N, C-alpha and C positions, 0 to 999 in steps of 0.2 A: 603741155603737162596732162591734159585731160584722159590723153590715150593710154597714160600710166594706168589712170581707174579704169578705163576700159578694157584694157589686158590683163587686168588683175595682177598688175605688178607692185601696187603701193598696197601693204597690209594695214597701213594706219594712216589716216588721211595728214594727221600732226606731221609725219614726215616731208609734206608739200606745202601745207599750210598749218604752219604753227601759230597758234595764239594763246597767250598768256593773260589771264587777269591780276593784276597787281595792286595793293593797296599801300599808301605811304608814297606816291608820286611827289617830288619835290617841289614840282612845278604846278602842284593843284595844293598844297598845303597839307596839314597833317589830317591822315585818313584819307587824302585823295585817291581816287579809284582811277586806274587808267586800263587799256588795253593794247598789249604790244604784239604787235603783227609781224612776221617774217615768211615770206612769201618764196619759193625755188624759184630761182632765175627772174625774181622780180623784186620789189621794194622790201625795206623793213620799216615799219612806221608804230607811231603810239598815237593813239586816239584817246583823249582826255575828256571823260563824261561830266567830269566836275566843272568845267570849264568850256562849255556850250557844246560839246560833242565835236570840240575842235581839235587839230593834228598837232603833236608836239615834234619831237625828235623823226627825222625821215633820212634814212641811208639808200644809197643806191650802190650795189657793186662795192660795198666797203666804204663808201665816203659818204662821210655826213654833209649833207645839203643843207638843211635848216639852220637857220640863225638862233644861238640860244642867249639870252640876255644875262646879265649877272645876278640877278634877283631870283630869290628864293620865295615864293608864294607864302603868304600869311593864309591863304584859304579864303573861298568864297563868302565865310561867315565873318570873317574878319576885318575891319576897316583898315585900310593901308594908306600911308600918307602919299599924298602926289595923285591920288584918284587912280585913273587909269594906267596911267605912266607908271605909278608905283607898284603896280600888278603885271604890267608887261613884262611877262617872264620870255617872250618870243615864241619860237616853233615856228613849224612849217605854216600852219595857220592859225591865224586868230581872227574871227570874225567879229565885226564892228557893226552896231546898230542894236535893235532894231527900232529904239526911240529915238538915238541922233547918231550920226557919223561925223566925226572933226571935232573943231572945239566945242568946250562946252557952252550951253546956251539956254535961256531959260531955267529949266528946273532938271536939266539932263545933264549928265556928265560927260567928259570927253568921250567919245567912240561908243557910247552906250553901255548897254548892262550885258549882251550877250555873252561875251568871252568869261562873265562872272557867275555864270547862271548853270546850276546842275542841268544835266539832262534827266529826262525820265522815260520811263518804259523803253529802256535800252535792250536792243537784242542783239546778240553776236549769231552769225550764222554761218558757216562753212559751205563753199558750194562745190559741185565736183565737175559740172559741165556749164561752162569753164570751172579748173579747179582755182578757188579763190575764197574770198572772204566779203560779207556784207554786213556793216556795222549799222543800224539804224535808231533813232531815238527822238525825242521831241524836247524841244527847249521852249518855255514860255517867254510870253513878255508881257505880262498883265498885273493890273492893280485893282483893287478891291472897286474904286469908285471910278475907273476908268478902261483905259485901254486892255482887250482881250485878245491877243494875238498868239498863235502858235506855230512855231517854226519844225516842220518833221524834216529831219535828215536823215539822209542816205549816204555812206561812205563805202565804197567798192573798189576792190583792187583782184588782180588774178596773177595767178602764178605763171611765169614767161612773159610778161609786159611788164616793163617798169613805169608803170602809170598808175594813176588814182583820180577817182572821180567823184565829186562830192556833188549831190543834187538835193535842192532844199525847197521843199513845198510851205508857203507862208499864207496861213489862214486867218481871216478877220472873224472870229467867232463872238464879237460883241454885237452891241446895238447900234454903234456909232462908227462914223466912216475915221479912220485913223493914218496919219502918217508912217510911212515903212522906209526907214533909210538903212542902206545895205553895203557895206563896204567887205571885201575879202582880202584881209591884210596877210600876203604870202611874203615870206621872210627867208632870206638865202644868208648864208653866213659861211666863214672859213670852215673848211679847205676848199669847198667849192667857189666860195667869194674870193678874189686874190685881186690886185691891181691889173687893170688892163680888160678885166670883164667886160663885155659888150653886150648891150639891151638893144633890142630892134624891135619897131613895131609898125605896123601898116595905117596907123591912126593919121587923118589927114592935117591934125592941129596939136601943137606939142606948146603948152603956155607954162611959163614958169611962175611960182609962187613968190619966191625971194630974190634970185637973180637968174640970169643966162646960163650958169656953170653948164659945162657939157653933160649931158644925161645920156650919151650913148657909150661912153667909155667911163668905166668906175677909176677913181683917181689914187693917187699913193695915198696912204696914210697920213694923217694930220694930228700934230700934236695941240688940236682945240677940239672943245665940244662944239660942234656946228653942224647943221641940217640943211639939204636942198629938197625940196618936193616940186615935182614936174605934173601937168595934168595932159594925159593925150585923150584925144577924142576924135571925133569925124571918122569912125569908121565906115567902110564902104559895104552896105548891106547887112545882114544880120552876123555874120561871122568876124569875131574879134579877136586877138591875141596878141601875145607877147612872147618875145625870145629872150632869153638870157643865156648867153655863150660863155663858158667857163675854159679858155685855152689850158691853163694849168692842171686840170683834171682831164681834159678831153671829152668834156659832155658838156650837153645843152640843155636848159629846161623849156618847155614849150608850155604855156598856158593859154587854154581857148574858153572862148565863152560865147553867149549869146549878146550880141550889142543891143538887140531892141530892148531888153532888161536891164543889162548892164552896159549904158551907152558911154561911159566914163572909165579911163584907168589911170590912177596916179601911181607915180614912183617916188620912193624914200629913198634917200641917198644920207647915208650917216659914215661918214668916211674916219671919223675919230678913233685913235687906238684905243682899245680896251671896249670900243662899240662896236664898230667894223659891221655893218649891215646895209643890206638893200633889199626893200620892198616894193612889190608890185602888186596893185590894189585894184581890181575891178570894182565899180562901183555903180550905184543908180543914182546919185544926188552929188552936189557941188562940195566941196572941202573950201572954195576960196572963190574970189570974185564977185562980179553982180548977181549971178544966180544965188549967192548963198543969202542975199537980201530977200528973196521970194518966200511966200507963206511955208513955214514948216522947214525952211532952210532947204528948199528946192526938192524936198524928197516927195514921191509921188504917193497919192493918198488911195487906200484901199477900202472899198465898200463893205458894209456888212455882208458876211457869206462870200466875199470875194476872195481870190486867192492869186498868188506869184509864183511862178515856176523860174526858180533860179538856180546857180550853181557855175560849175568850171571843171576842167579836166587839167592836170597837170601832168606831163609826159617828159621823161629822160632820155635823151638820146646819146648814143655815142658820136664822136666825131665833131664836126663843125654843122652848124647849119646851112641847109641848101641856098643859093643866093635867090 
């Protein structure tokens, strides 16, 4: 798409990289602000500044990929029954942390506060070489008498390529060392998610939390509420990834990340009717098992002035994944 700009064939960049700011996003509560992006030959998605600069709906070639829950959020300033789950509106990305991931512990609620925190200093920028968009902002994880962490996020995507990259830099600006839990909750739903969707990962270990139900093939819908969680770990080298193949739409999603930073990937299987979700969740700390009993529930500790570089890339491909 960049050659269109080079040869003067585009009079308005909005024709190739359309960005719309809206207020009143139903998944962020009253007054919720979001940015809707539509890229020629690429993805269409929304970025939720009220929700930790996470990603809401995501479409590829006219097909919805992200799971959306039945909830409509009350907004980050309003308490919700059920804690994190009571606010879980789904979306392509719900970031968990930085104060906690997994079940509630000590004074921290389930999956932490990031997804319920407004981003500040949000900047939206079109690019022409390559043609695309970069959205950046900062999400604090701080208290008056405690932790002083900042997560600086950059979301980028280009026209002509069905991919989005999230890059995070987490900085400890406080005077004490602080644990940092991080989990990227990437959620797939129908019509991308149908019975028979297949999951593949090169991880060396696959450990169930609940039972040993098949993690590789998504089941038929159930008339009961229940979930299954698996942990995938033991990636060779620094390159980690997972593939979700949807034969029904002739497409597969590939998520890649740095295993040195995020050595685990959890998989959430929720096949109940009217629920119907699959999540893949690269993470830096355990959700269950003996490692959960370690200090800070196994999360790494960041020294004052220290930083962590994290993130992932999601690519949607046509056809079947290579063997």
